[in-house]
N, C-alpha and C positions, 0 to 999 in steps of 0.2 A: 526231773530237772535238777542239775547239780548246782552247788553254790556259786560256781563261776558263771553260770548262765542265768541265775535267778534275778540278779540286779538288773542286767540289761533287759530282760524280759519285762520286768516291772516298769522300767523306764518307757519301753515301747507301748505297753498297755496304757500307762498314764498319759502319754502323748496322744494316743488314739482317742482316749476318753475326753481329753481336753478339746481336741479338734472336733470331735463329734458333738460335744456340748455346745460349742460355738456355732458350728455349721447347722445344727438342728434348729437354731433360732430363726434361720431363714425359711424353714419349711412352711410357716404359716401363710406366707404370701400367696403361694399357689392355691391353697384351699380356700382362703378367705377373700383376698383382694382380687384374685383373677376373675371369678364370676361377677363380682361387683363392677369391675372395670369393663367387662364385656357388655353388660347392660348399660353402663354409663356411655360407652362409645356408640352403641347401636340404638338404644332406647327400646330394645326388644328383649323381654325377659327370657324368651326361648333360647337366646344365645348364651345364657349363663353357664350352661354345662360344657360349652365348647373348650374354654381354656383348661378346665379340669381334665377333659378327655385327652387332649394333646399333651398335657402335663404328665399324666399317667403313662402315656405311650413313650414320652421322652425319658421317663424314669426307667422303664423296662429296657429300652434301647441303651440307655446310659449304663445299666448294669452290665450288659455285654461288652460295651466299649471300654468301660473302666477295667473290667476283668482282663480283657485282652491287652490293654495298655500296661496293666500291672505285671503281666507276664513278660513284657519286654523291658520295662524300665524300673520294675520294683513296685511293691505295694504303696509305699508313701507317695511316690511320684505319680502313680496311677490314680490314687484317691485325690491327690491335689489337683490333677488335671480335670477330674470330674467337677470339683468345686469351682475351678476357674471357668469352665464352660457354663456352669450354672450362673456364675456372676455375670458373664456376658449376656446370657439370656435375660437376666433381671434388667440390665441396661437397655436391652432391646424393648422390653415391656414398657419401661419408663418412656422411651422415645415414642412408642405406639400410643401411649396414653396422652402424650403431649400433642397429638393431632394426626398421627400417621394412619390410624384406623385399625379395624379388627384383624385384618390379614397379618399385619406385623405383630400384633398382640399374640396371635396363635403361634407364629414362628418363635417369638420370644418365650412363650410358655413351654414350647417343646424343648428348647435349649435349657430353660430353667429347670425342667424336670430332670435333666442329666445331673444337676447338682444335688438332687435327692439321693441318687445312687450311692455316692460315697458315705453318706450318713449311715446307711444301713449295711453297706458292704464292710464297713470298718469292724463290725463284730466278728467277721471271719478272720480278719487279720489278727484280732485280739485272741481268738481261739487258737490260732496257729502259734502265736507268741507264747501263750500260756502253757502249751505242751500237754501231754496226756494227764499229768497230775493236777493241773490247775486250769484246764480248759474252760470248765463251767464258770469258775470265778472270774476269769478274764473276760469271757463273754458277758457276764452279768454286769461288770463294771462299765463296759462300753454301752451296753443296752440301757443301763440306768442313766447314762449321760444324755440319752435322747429325751429324757424327761424334762431337761432344761428348756428345750425348744417347745415341747408340748405344753408347758406351763407358761413360759415367758412370751413366746411368739404372739399368740392371740391377744395378749394384754398390751401389746405395743401398738395396736391399731390406731388408737386415738392419738398417742404421742407422736408416732411416726407421721400421721396425717398433718399435724401442726408443723413438723419439720419440712415436709414436702411443700406445704403452702408457703412457708417462709422462703423457700427456694424458687417460688413461682411455678411450682408443678402441681398437678391435681393431687388432692389429699390421699386418694387411694393408691398412689404410687409410693407412699411412705414405707410400707412394709417391704417393697422391692428395694428401696434404698438401704434399708436395714439388712436385707439379704445380701446385697453386694458386699457390704462391710463384713458380714458374718462369713460368707463363703471365702472371700479373699483371706481373712484372718485364719480360717481353718486350714486353707492351703499352705499358708506360711508356717503354721505350727507343724504340719506334716513334713515339710521339706527342710526344716531347720537343721537336721542332722543328715549328712550324706550316708546312704546305706549302700554297702558294696555288693552284697548278695542280692540277686534279682528278686527273691521272695521276701526280702526284708528280714531274714533270719540267718543264723549261722549255717554254713554248708552242711554240717553234720546233723541238722535237725530233721526228723522225720524218718529215722531208721526203724526197721521192723522190731517189734517186741512180741513175746509169745502170746499176749492177749490182744492181738490186733483186731480192731473192729472191721477190718476188710475181709475177715474170714467169710467165705461164701461168695467171693468174687464181687460182681457189681450189684448184688442184691441190696446191700445197706444204703448206697447212695440213692437208689430209687425210693427206698423207704423214707429216707430223709426228705427227699423232694416231695413225696406224697404228704408227709406230716406237715411240712411248711405250707403246702398249697391248701390243704383242708383247714388248717388253723386260720389262715388268712381269709379263705372263702367264707367260713362261718362268721368270723368277726366282722368283716366288711359288709356281708349280706345283712346281718342284723342291725349294725349301726347305720347303714344307709337309710333305713326306714324308721328306726327307733325315735329320733327327734320329731319327725313328722307325725308319727303315731301319738307321741306324748302331747304335742300341740293340738292335734285333732280331738283329744279327749280333755281339753280345757286346761292343760297345765301351762303356766306362763313361761316366758323366755328365761327368766332368772332361774327357775327350778330346772328347766330343761338343760340350761347351760351348766348348772351345778352337777346334774347327773352325768352329763357327758364328760365333765372334768374329772369326776371320780373314776369313771371308766378309763380315761386316758392315764391317770395316775396308776391304776391297777395294771395297766399294760407294761409300764416301765419301772415304777418305783420299787417293786418287790425284787428286782433283779439282783440286788446285793445279797439277798437271802437265797433266792432260787438258783443262782449261779453256783455257789458252794454246795448247795443241796444236790445239784447235778453231778458234781465231782464225787460226792459221798455215796449217793444212792444209785447212780448210774443211769444210762439213757432209757432203759426199759421202764424203770420205775417212774421217771419223770414224764415219759410218754403216756403212761397209764394215768398219772396225775392230771396231765393236760386234758385227756379224754374225759375224765370224771368231772373236772371243773367246767369244761365246755358243755357237756351233756347236762350237768346240774343247772347251768345258766338257762338252758332251754326248758327244763322242767319247772324251775322257779318262775320263769317268765310266763309259762302257760297257766300257772296257778292264779295269777292276778294280772292279766295283760293290761288292765286299765288303771291299776293302782301304782302311784308314783313310787312308793316305798318298795313295793315288790319288784318293780322294774329297776330301781336303784341297786338292789341286791343282785338281781339277775345280770345286769350290765357290769357290775363289779366282778362277778364270777366270770363273765365273758372275758374281761380284761386280764384276770389272773390266769385263765386257761390259755389265752393267747400268749402270755408271757412264758408259761411253761412249755408250750408247743414250739414256739420259735427258738427258745434256748436249746431244747432237746434236738430239734431238727437241724439247727445250725451247727451244733457240736458234732452231731452224727455225720453231717456232710463234710466237715473239716477233717474228722478223724478217719474217714473211710476211704480216702483216696490218696495216692502218693503226691508228692510235691509237684511233679510235672503236670498233673491233671487237676490239681486242686482249684486253681483260679477259674478254669472253664466250668467245673462243676458248681462252684459258688455262683457264677453268673447265671447258670441254668436254674439254680434254686431261686434266685431273685426274680427271674422271668416267670417262673411258675407261680410265685406269690403274686406278681403283678397281674398275670392272666386270671388267676383266681379272684383277685379283687375286682378286675374289670368285668368278669362275668357274674360275680356274686351279687353286685348291686342291682342290675336290671332284673335278674331272676328273682331276687327277693321282692322287688316291687310287684312282679307278676303274681307271686305266691300270696302276698298280702291282699292284692286286689281280688283274687279268686277265693281265698280261704281264710283271710284275716291274719292278724299278728300271731295268734296262737298256733296256727298251722305253720308259720315260718319258724318259730322257735323250736317246736317239736320236730319239724323236718330237719332243722340244723342239728339237733341232738342225735337224730338217727344217722345222719351223714357222718358225723364225727365218730360215732361208734363203729360204723361199717368200715371206715378207713383206718382208724387208729388201732383197733384191736389186732387186725392182721399185721400192722406195722410193728406193734410192740412184741408180738410173738417171735421168739428166737433172737431178739436183740441181746448183745453182750451185757453182762452185769457191770462191767467197767470199760472205760475207754482205753485203747492202746494206740499205737502208732501204725500207720498203714505201710504196706509193702511198697518199696520203690520200683516195683515192676521188674 
């Protein structure tokens, strides 16, 4: 990347990071307040999982819709549209909680899930803006920004509840009110500057270089999708049952919450280091690192499945492995396809991650029920190695730019 394009690229990455940091604050509502609202409206604990299910489905559909919109109107406008749909969904949820019932809550949860898509699709826009020489660094900056929501969002539950009560609304709608403000603010940050080129980059970006990662045709994109899917499958599968496992073995809510917080920080906070590492070491090395960390999480977890300290280390390793796997997979996906196909490929990558998450949680529950937590973490380690090793073999040492077809 030349000096004439470096400053604009940094500006784009900074704007994406700021929008992601603000938008990610709204993520907590779907995972925390949604299930509680369902039980509040119906009085039946069995309905707690329904808002989460439609929320995940909405996020997967949103990834496709936002990608298609971005192809037509540009990345900033496409991402902003996703945030605005999510804000509308939050308003619908608030209306449902005020007395409209479970059906409207589920509709609102699905729309709200669309707002999740731009939070995570923004990393692809950053990777594209960073170019071949700084793709990992740009990815890392935006992924690090998600940590703002991971930390701040859940801690707003009590304060937002008081805000909602002051407005005459049920306290559990407070996080959704925060989400409306967060999503709208993120959308405004993205559309503050008019972007002429439909990809949000200069027209000359994306020309072929000798060390293109597209060597080998369509092989690398599918490797990237496989890496993203297996990384999310293992992380979500283990974390779906880890808190329940800890509570069942006598560990209190404070300790469980602390362990989960450490895991969440390890997913996002290292990105400022792992991103530049990706640029220097290359995709093959970081893919191997992700496989080693994820497999190590399984081995450590199996050594002391009932010990809180052992599980703290295991879940921290799980978060670090997820970070490395998502960075490597996302950068590979962006680097391996030409401009005209990139947005569609990114949408498929997000759908693959969503499907892996949707399937990983119930499968993990079945594995634990039949073989225990040790069987789950060892099985996860085996799955990671079976998928990641073939993915890493033959990957390029450095990123290049794809052919334009």
